[in-house]
N, C-alpha and C positions, 0 to 999 in steps of 0.2 A: 505493501500500500504507499504509498506518495504523501506528501506533504500536507497536513490540514494546511486548510486556510490562517489560521493562525500560526504556525508552525511557520510558513511562508514571511509573513511579519514578522515574526520573533527572526528569521535569519536574513531576510532582505531588509527590511524597510524599515524596522527599530536600527539596526548597527548605524545605518546613512543618517537617518534622524539624528542620533546622535553623535555622529561624528562632527555634521555640520550644526549643530547648535554649541558642540565645542568649538569651532573654525568661527563661528557667529559672534558667540555670547558677549564680548565686549563691544560688539557695534549695534546688538537689539537695544533699542530705546523702547521707552513707555509709548510713543505714538505707533511705533509698529506692532506692537500687543494690542492695542484698538484695532488696525486695521489689519490684524490678523482675523480680531473677533467677527469685523466685516466681513471679511472674504470668505469665512470657514463657512458663515449664514446665506451667504451667496452659494459658496460649492453646493451645500445640503443642499439651498434651495431649488437648483437647477439640476441637482443629480440624481437625491429619493425618487422625485417623481417617474422622471425617467426610468432610473434602473428599474424601481418596484414595476412600472407599465412592461418593461421589456421581458424584464420573469414573470410576471404574468401573464403576456402573448406566446411566452415560451419562444422567444427570439433569442435566450437563453436560460440557460439556469445553473445553478451551483448541487454538485451532488451532495446524497445525502451522506453521513456518516467526517464528510469534509468542512462541516462548521459548526458550531457551537450553539446558535441558537437562531432564528429568524427574528426579524422584526419588519414588520410588513411582510414581502416577500422578498427580503435581502436577508443574508444573514449578518449578522453586528459585523465581522470582517471585514466587508464589503463598504460599513459605513465607516470604519476605523481606517478602510482605503482610502479614503474621501478625505480622509482629516490628516493619514499621512504624506496623499502628494501633495497637498494642500501647504501642509509646513513644510515638509519640500523644497514646493522652489520657493517660499515665501523667503526660507533660510538662506536659499542660495541668490534671490537677486539682492538680497543685505550685502551679503559677501561680494557681490560683483559691484553693486553700487558705492559701497564704502572703498571698494580697491580705484574705482572709475574715481573719485573726489582724489586717493592721494595722489594721485597720478596725474590728474588736473596742473597743468603750467600755473604758477603761481601771479600775479599779476604786481607790477612792478611800482612800488610808491610813488606818489605823484613829489615831486623835487619841488620845494619851497623857495 
């Protein structure tokens, strides 16, 4: 038997999230947390209905025994996937944007 959905998160998504969090930790500001909350609300608002509908219509499914329990038509682990992927992208953006600021040329001060 292959990996369960939760084991997949533990082996692949969680380590990546922890690495990105470690790298971005000193660059994270309170505004980032506010925006992260807003982004996660948007992610759930758009992905939950679509994914639930897709499973309901048998466009795709989740094999029994590979997940813990369902919320609606989706396994809990699918909702965790939404969180992992959104958080990973946000942390990567923080890292890239912070690096861009450090590489930006400084403007010389006006001489008086």
